[in-house]
C-alpha angles and dihedrals in degrees: 000000000000089000092055091047091049092048092049091049091050091051092049092049091049094048092046092050092049092048093049096045115109114250118243124222112238121228115217123206119192114203107210091202092066112115109241095184137266124330112266110260098224126162096229102021130272134263116273093236133075133302082029100220119188114275121224123248108276098035093096125049124231094267089071091068130069112195089340094309120118111242092216137247137225114007092353097052111141102176131110118296093247095043122144118176130184124248131188106232091200086077096051113116090208089060099052105281099151106174118110114283122226115263128238111273091017112140123236116261113266112272094020111159122211099175090065124020108208114233092001113172104184106170094159131058132207128197096223093254096078098270111130133201138174135234131018108339116155115295095082123130098033097131099278120139102234099127 
């Protein structure tokens, strides 16, 4: 009986000590060299924020494409270091764009142009790494149809 009482007392002391211990704030370190997987294979590019869903045609301006191939965004960005490309925020899913998004491995619609995006209204720019800006940064005059 003494053994059971001792065991019960030990459990109560352990639980009480754990409950009364101050909580510690965790520090998180993100190693940018960690492989997060393959680049999404989207027909018109993908958003520059996690979980990197496919972006609809018209979100990115023409300067985001080289010979019809998306230059990447976020961790897979392959453009110049000082790149700023225009985006049309009306097509941003975080801002209320509710139409269906293209799916990974979907093919572009026939006749899709990437050298000139019809009716493109890119009044924001992004640097390819998820950093946005507004107004006329560089990236103008790349064949889009904003004027």
